[in-house]
N, C-alpha and C positions, 0 to 999 in steps of 0.2 A: 788729439792724441789720450787725452783721459778716456774716451768712449771704448776704446779698444779692450775688450773683456782679457780677463789674465789669461785664458785656453788660448784666445788669439795670439796672444803675446809670446806665451812660450811655444806656439808653433813657428812665431818669426825667430825666436832665439833659437830653435833647433834648427832653421834652414841659414841662419846667419853664421852659426859655429860648428854645421857639419856635425850634429851631436852622435847622430844613429851612427854616421859612418866611424867617427873615435870612438865610439862604445864596442861597435862591431872589430873593431883593430885592438882596442886597449883593455877592454873588459869593464871599462866605465869611463866616465867622463866630467873632470872638475871643474866648478864654473864659479866666477867671483862674482860680489854683490855688485861692482861695478859694472862688469858685463850683463848682467841681468839688466840693468838699467841703463844702458847704452841703449840697449835696442827699443824700447820705446818708452822711455822716461818712468817706468813702473818699480816703487820700492822693492828691494830684495826681499825686506824684510815680512812685507804680506806677501809676496811671489812664493815665498819658501814655506811657508806656514801650512803645514801639511799634517795636522794632527790626527787626522783619520783616513782612511782608504778612500771616502768618496770626494775627499778635498783634492785628490790629485788631479794635475793637469788632464785633460782630456789625451792629448798624444803620449803620457806618459801612461796614462790607464789601458791605451791602444797597444802599447808597444811592451806593457807588462815591464814599466819601470818605474823606481824612486828616487827620492831624493833625501839626503841626510848632509846635515850641517858637520863637517869635518875641523874647521878652525874659524875663528871669528871672521865671516864675511866670504867663507869659503865652502860648496857645497859638491857633494859628491853623487853623481848621477847613474844609477847602475840598475841591472835587470834583477830584481828581486822585490819582495812582498815585506817589507819591515811593521806589520801590525799585528798584532793580538787579537784575534776573536773573540768577544765575551758574550755569555749566554746571557738572555734576557728571562728566561725562567730561574724562577731560586727554587732548588731542588732539594736545600737543606732546612731541616725545621728552622723556624722564626723564634728566636728568643724573646718573651715578651718581658718588658723591663716595667718597673715602677720609676713614673717621670721625680728624678731630683726635686726633693722638695725644699732645699735649704740655697737651692741659686735662684736669682729674680733676674740677675743680667743677661741669662739668655733663656729662651722661652726654646724648649724642646719641641715644642709643636709646631713653631715657625720658624725656622732653620732658612736662611736666604743666601749663606757663603759657605766653602770649602772651608774656610778658616772656624766659623762656628759650627760645623758639624762635626769636625775632629775633635773642637774642645769639649763639645758633649758629650765624644764618646769615651774620652778621657776621662769627664768629670763621673761617669756614669759607670767607671772600670769595665767597659765593653772592649776598649784596647789592650788589656791587661788580659782579659780571656782569650783574646784573639792571640796575643804575643807570649803566652804562656809563663809571663812572669810580671812583678812590679817595673814599670817602667816611667820614665820623665821623656817631655818633648826637651829634644836637645839640639835639632837642626829644623829650620825651616827658612825659605827664602832663594835665591839666587844665588851662584859662586862660577869660576871658570875652572877647567881642569881637566887632567890629561886620562885617555886611556885607550885601549886597544881591544878589537875584537872582528873577526869575520863573518860576513853572511855568504855562505858555499866560497867562491874562490875570491871575492872581493873584499879586500883589506878595509879598514876603518879604523887610521891613525888618528884617533880625536887629539886636538891640542888647543886648549883654551877656550872651549865651546861652551858657551852658558849652558849649566844644568840647574835646574831648580828641583824643588825637594817640598811639597806642601806640608809634609810633618814628620821628622824622625824621631823615635822616640827609643829610649838607649835604656835598658836593663842589665843587670849582672851579667849575662851571657849572650846578648844578642842586639842589634839593632835594627830598627826595623822602619822602614823609608815606604812613605805613603804616596800615592797619587791619585787624588781627591778629584771629583767631581760631582756637581748638582745635579742627578737625570741621569738615565740610564745611556749609554753609546755602545754598538754594537761591534766596535774594534778599539784599539787605541796603539798609538806609535811606541815604538820601542825607544825611542829618543827619551819620553817619558818616564821609562822604567828601566830601562837598560844601563843608560850614561850615568843614572847616581848610586845603580847597586855597583857597578865597574868601580866607580871614583870611588866611593868607600871601602869596598875591598881593597883597593890599592892604599888608600889611607890608614887602615887599622891594623893590615899585614897581617891576619886570622889571628887577634886577640880576640875575638867576639864575630859570632855568625850574623851576617847580614843579611837579614829579610825582606820581602818587597812586596807590596799591596796595592790590589785597585781599590779603591774604596769608594762606593757609588751611596749617596742621599737618593737612593729610588724613590721618588712620591715621602712615603714616611718609614721607609725601609733604610735602615742600615747596613749595608754589604761590606765584607770584608773578604777580597778573593787572592790568595797568593798569587804570585807572580813566581814565576819557576823558570832560570834560565838554563837552558837545556844543552848551552854552546853553540846554537845555531841564533835564534831570535828569541825563545822560550814560548812560554802558554800560560793562559788563567787555568789554574786548578780547582776547579769548580767541586772536585771532590772533597775537599778541604776547607769551603767556602764557611763561612759565618755570618748567621744575620741576625738581625734585633730590630725592635721595635718598639714603642712606648705603648703601654695601655692607654685607651683611651676611653673615657665616658660612651655610655651607650646614648644612641639616638634615636626618635622615635619620627624622623624625619623619612618621607619617601617620595621619590621620584615621581610616582604615580599622582600625587598632589598637585603638580605645578600644571598650570593651568596658560593658554597660549596669551601671548601678549606679546607683539612683533615692534613695540617699541623699546623692547629691550637690545634689540639687534640693529647693525647698520644694514639697509636693504641695497645701500651704493657699491656695495663689494662683491664679489665673487661667491657663489655658495662653498663652504667649504671643502677641501678636498687635500687634507692631512691626515693620514689617518691614524698619526702616533701622539694622542694628545700628552700624555706625559712631556713628548718634546715640545708642545706648546706651553705647556705649565711652566717646564725648565726655562724657556726664554721669557718670561713674565719673569720669574725670578732675576734671571740675569739681566734684563733691561730696570729692575727696580734697582739694584745693585751696581749698573753702571749706565748713568743718564743718557741718552741720546746714542742708541746704538744704532750705527750702520748696515744697511742689510748687508753687507761684504761683511763686517765684523759678526753679527750675528750666525751667518753660515759658517765662517772659520771656528766656532766655537760648537757646532752640531756635525752628527754625521749624516748630513745629507746632499744631496747631490746638488746643484746650482739650480736647477730649474725646480726642484723644490722649496727654495727659500719664498719665491714668489707666493706659495700658496698658504705657507705658516704666516708669512708677511700680512697675506690677507686674512687669516681668521682671527689675529691680535686685534684686526681694525673690525671686521665682522662683530667680535665680541662686545665691541665699543670698551676696550680693556685697554687698549693703545690707541696714537694716533702719531700722524707723521708730520713732523717738524723741522723744516729745513733738510730734507734727506735724512734724518734721523728718525727713531721710532721710540717715544715717550709716553708715559703712564697717563690717561686720563684721571679725573678725580675718581670715576669708577674704578678703576685699576688700582689706584694707591689703595681704596678703602680695602676691595678682596686680598690685596697682598698683606694687608697687618692682621688677616683672620690665622689663628690656629689651622696647621693643616687642612683637616677634617671641615671644620668650617667654610675654608676657602672653596674647597670643591664642590660644597653643597651649594653656597652660591653661585661658583659659575656654572653650576645644572640647572639654576634657575633662569639662568640666561641662556642656554643650549636648547633647553626644553620648554623655553616659552615659544620657540619657532615653531609653525605648524608642521614640518616635512619630521623634524627630531621628534615633535609630541605626537604625532601620528605613526610614526613608525616605534615608538616605545610601547604606545597603548595596543598595537597591533590592527591598527584600522589603516584604510587603504592610503598609498600614497603616491596619487596619480602624476602622469607628467604634468597636468595644468600647476599644481603648484610649484612646480619647477619653472615653469617659464618666466617668471616673474626675475628670474638670473638667467635668463636668456638661454635656458639649456629646453632644447625642443625635440628632441631624439630621446628614443628610449633605450638606446644603448649608453648614452651619457648619462642622462638619470640614473640606469641601475651601475654605471661607477660612481656616481656621487654616493650612491645608496651604500657604497662600500665604506666612505668614512663613518655615514650615519651610523652603521653594525657596529664598529670600531670603539667608536664612541659611547655609544651604549652599553657595551660590555666594558667598558673602561669605568663609567661613572657607576654601573651597578657593583662590579667590584669592590668599589671603595665605600660607597655611599650605604648601600644595601647591605655590606657584610660589614 
C-alpha cells in the first residue's frame, strides 16, 4: 500500500467518490482528511500540500482543478488556478548595500533560513525602504482564523484553517506581511498570501493598510515583490519590486583555472540533467537546515514535477555534497564544509567540483565534447548527449554569472 504514488492514490479517490461528477453538478467537491486516508491509507497532510502548481496531482492537472483547505481537515476541489506567477528575471535596479559591521550573530553572506534572511533585511533597513516607514516585527508564526473570498463562481468560506506568516512588520500606517522563500520559485499558492492578508484585514478593520510581499533570497539577492489582491486571486507586482544585495570583495578566481580531476564527482550516479542550479543550491540549504529530508519532502518544497526530483536528487549525490541514508538525503563532510562558506566562496567551491569533470570542463573551454565522454554515464546516442548538454550550458551560464561577475 505504501508504494502507491500520491498521483495514483488521487485517481483512486476521484473514482471512489465520483469527484468529477460532483464537481460537474455542484461546481466543487469537498473532501475530508478521513475520506482521503480511507482510500489508500495516505496522510491528508502530505496529499493536500500543494504549494506550487507543479505539485498538483496529475488528475487535477488534467482536469484543471485545484485543492484548497477550507476548514481543519476539510478541503475544496474546484476548477480554478489559485497560483501566482513570479518572474525569475529581476528587472528593477538592484540596490547594493554595505554589510552591517556591528552584527556578528548573523552572517549576511551566509544565510540559510527564511527567518535569518528576514532578520538581516530588517537590521539593514531593507524592510523599511520597501515598506516606506519605520516598522517593527509584530507577527510571526501560525494561527487559525476565518475569512471569505470567491475564485470565479466558487465560494471559499474559510473557518479555522491554519494561517502562517513568515514575518509581519507594523508601522504607523501599515502592516506588512511577508511570505519568504530561500531560492526562486516560479509560482506560489494564494493560500500563502491571500489567507493572511484577508485575515488581518478582518482583524484590524481598516485601522491600518495591509500590504503583502513575496520575499525571495534568490542566491545573494533579496527580492521584495508586492502581492496585489485584485478581487480574484491577485498577482505579483513586479513593476514595484525592490531588490538588494550586499557589496562583496572582488575575487581574482577564474573558472578557466579549474583543472580536470574526476575524483571530485561520483561516477556511479547519472550525468546531471537538472538545468536549474539555483534550485540545486536551495535544496542543499534546505537539507542543511532540516537533516534527513526524504525525496517526497524535498519535492514538495520546490516548483518541480515528480519526475524531476530524481534528477535533482542524483545531482546532489553526483557532486558528493549529499548522500542517501535510510531513504533520507544528508550532507556529506564536503557538503557541510561547503555550506559553511560565504555565498560567493561557496559557489566558487562548488564550481571547482563541477568543472573538474571532463564534459563540463571541455564545454567551458570551448573544446570538443564527443559522445565517448558520455558513454561512461551510459549515454550512447547523439540525441541524448545533446539533451544532457542543455544542462551543461545552463550551468556554465549560472556559474559565469556569479563567479565571473
